[in-house]
C-alpha positions as CSV (number, residue, x, y, z in Angstrom):
1,S,0.0,0.0,0.0
2,P,1.4,3.4,-0.8
3,Q,-0.3,4.8,2.3
4,V,2.1,5.9,5.1
5,D,1.6,4.9,8.7
6,L,1.7,8.2,10.6
7,S,1.2,6.6,14.0
8,P,3.5,8.2,16.6
9,G,6.8,6.6,17.5
10,T,8.7,6.7,20.8
11,R,9.5,10.1,22.3
12,Q,12.8,11.3,23.5
13,L,13.0,14.4,25.7
14,T,15.9,16.6,24.5
15,G,15.2,19.9,26.2
16,R,16.2,21.8,23.1
17,P,13.8,24.7,22.4
18,M,13.8,24.1,18.6
19,D,13.0,20.3,18.9
20,V,9.4,19.4,18.4
21,A,7.5,16.1,18.3
22,M,4.2,16.0,16.4
23,D,1.3,14.8,18.4
24,G,-1.3,12.4,17.1
25,L,-1.3,12.4,13.3
26,T,0.0,16.0,12.9
27,V,2.2,16.9,10.0
28,M,4.3,20.0,9.4
29,A,4.7,21.9,6.1
30,V,8.1,22.1,4.5
31,Q,9.5,23.1,1.1
32,A,11.1,20.3,-0.8
33,K,14.3,20.7,-2.8
34,N,12.4,21.1,-6.1
35,G,10.4,24.0,-4.6
36,D,7.1,22.1,-4.0
37,F,5.7,22.1,-0.6
38,A,5.3,18.8,1.2
39,W,4.7,17.4,4.7
40,T,6.9,15.8,7.4
41,R,6.9,14.6,11.0
42,R,10.6,15.4,11.5
43,G,11.0,18.0,14.2
44,D,14.7,18.6,14.7
45,L,14.5,22.2,13.7
46,S,17.4,24.7,13.5
47,L,18.2,28.1,12.0
48,D,20.5,28.6,9.0
49,P,22.8,31.6,8.8
50,E,20.1,33.7,7.1
51,G,17.6,32.9,10.0
52,F,15.4,30.5,8.0
53,V,14.0,27.5,10.0
54,R,15.1,24.2,8.5
55,T,14.6,20.5,9.4
56,G,17.6,18.2,10.2
57,E,17.5,17.2,6.5
58,G,17.8,20.8,5.4
59,Y,14.2,21.4,4.2
60,L,12.8,24.9,4.7
61,V,10.0,24.9,7.3
62,L,6.8,26.7,6.2
63,D,4.5,28.9,8.3
64,E,0.7,28.6,8.4
65,S,0.5,30.6,5.1
66,L,2.9,28.1,3.5
67,A,5.7,30.7,3.2
68,P,9.3,30.0,4.3
69,M,9.7,30.8,7.9
70,Q,12.5,33.3,8.8
71,L,13.1,34.3,12.4
72,P,15.0,37.3,13.8
73,Q,18.6,36.5,14.7
74,G,20.7,37.8,17.6
75,S,20.6,37.2,21.3
76,V,17.0,36.1,21.6
77,I,15.5,33.0,23.1
78,Y,12.9,31.0,21.0
79,E,9.9,29.3,22.5
80,I,7.6,27.0,20.6
81,A,4.1,26.4,22.0
82,G,2.1,23.3,21.6
83,D,0.0,24.9,18.8
84,G,3.1,25.7,16.8
85,T,3.3,29.4,17.8
86,I,6.9,30.6,17.9
87,S,7.7,33.4,20.3
88,V,10.9,35.2,21.1
89,V,12.1,36.5,24.4
90,D,14.9,39.2,24.7
91,P,17.1,38.0,27.5
92,N,18.2,41.7,28.0
93,N,14.6,42.7,28.5
94,L,12.8,39.9,30.3
95,K,10.1,42.4,31.6
96,A,8.8,42.8,28.1
97,G,7.9,39.1,28.1
98,S,7.6,36.9,25.0
99,Q,6.4,38.2,21.6
100,E,4.6,36.0,19.1
101,I,6.4,36.2,15.7
102,A,5.3,33.2,13.7
103,R,3.3,29.9,13.6
104,L,4.4,26.6,12.1
105,G,2.3,25.2,9.3
106,L,0.7,22.3,11.1
107,K,-2.3,20.2,9.9
108,D,-4.0,17.1,11.3
109,A,-3.8,14.3,8.8
110,S,-6.2,11.9,10.6
111,A,-8.8,12.3,7.8
112,T,-6.3,12.3,4.9
113,M,-4.4,9.3,3.5
114,M,-0.7,10.4,3.1
115,A,1.8,8.8,0.7
116,R,5.6,8.9,0.8
117,R,7.3,11.0,-2.0
118,E,10.6,10.0,-3.6
119,D,12.5,12.4,-1.3
120,G,11.0,10.8,1.9
121,L,8.5,13.6,2.5
122,F,4.7,13.1,2.5
123,R,1.9,14.2,0.1
124,P,-1.8,13.5,0.2
125,L,-2.5,10.2,-1.5
126,E,-5.7,11.4,-3.2
127,N,-5.3,14.3,-5.6
128,T,-6.3,17.7,-4.4
129,E,-6.6,21.0,-6.4
130,D,-2.9,21.7,-6.3
131,G,-1.8,18.2,-5.5
132,F,-0.1,18.9,-2.2
133,D,-2.4,20.7,0.2
134,F,-5.3,19.1,2.1
135,E,-8.0,20.1,4.6
136,S,-6.9,19.6,8.3
137,G,-8.7,16.8,10.0
138,P,-11.1,17.0,13.0
139,E,-8.3,16.7,15.7
140,P,-6.3,19.7,16.7
141,A,-2.9,19.9,15.1
142,S,-0.4,20.1,18.0
143,L,3.2,19.2,19.0
144,T,5.3,18.7,22.0
145,P,8.2,21.1,22.3
146,G,11.6,20.0,23.7
147,S,11.3,16.4,22.4
148,L,11.8,14.3,19.3
149,E,9.9,11.4,17.9
150,G,11.6,8.2,17.0
151,S,10.6,5.6,14.4
152,N,7.2,4.0,14.8
153,V,8.6,0.7,13.4
154,N,9.3,-2.1,15.9
155,A,12.3,-3.8,14.4
156,V,11.8,-7.1,16.4
157,H,8.1,-7.4,15.3
158,T,9.0,-6.7,11.7
159,L,11.8,-9.3,11.7
160,V,9.5,-11.9,13.2
161,K,6.8,-11.1,10.6
162,F,9.4,-11.4,7.8
163,I,10.6,-14.8,9.1
164,D,6.9,-16.0,9.4
165,H,6.3,-14.9,5.8
166,M,9.5,-16.7,4.7
167,R,8.5,-19.9,6.4
168,S,5.0,-19.7,4.9
169,F,6.5,-19.3,1.4
170,E,8.8,-22.3,1.9
171,M,5.8,-24.4,3.0
172,Q,3.8,-23.3,0.0
173,T,6.7,-24.3,-2.4
174,K,7.0,-27.7,-0.7
175,V,3.3,-28.4,-1.2
């Protein structure tokens, strides 16, 4: 099946303010190398020298309007809220509090079947008007800041399943 299993994997608490783990079936908008936008669950975010937010694989992260996200640079502290809102705090002026500057492009994919693209990113399986965007599902799109999500594949279970299939094949050939 070309459909991707978006079920959450194990979580690892990192404490890094730019690390985020997608909750439920949430996906985040990114710009692929060819300029198209696509979706990912990878949340190891960082800033490049120009202040653009990128994933660990180097894809540009898009905001809620699907534009590349650029954050102010300098001696500021970034905070990412559970709804994808990014705020900055000036450590030299803590009394001013945090200031909201952007929001990650998050959507709930619980009502949409997603497929893997050749570059490893996701796209909606069923064609939409532009081929890449979809309506957010009924669940709220959210994330957990300060943590990363591991693979949702259980290697031992997959190996046992493979051995079972192999034995079944051997039995069928003997019959």
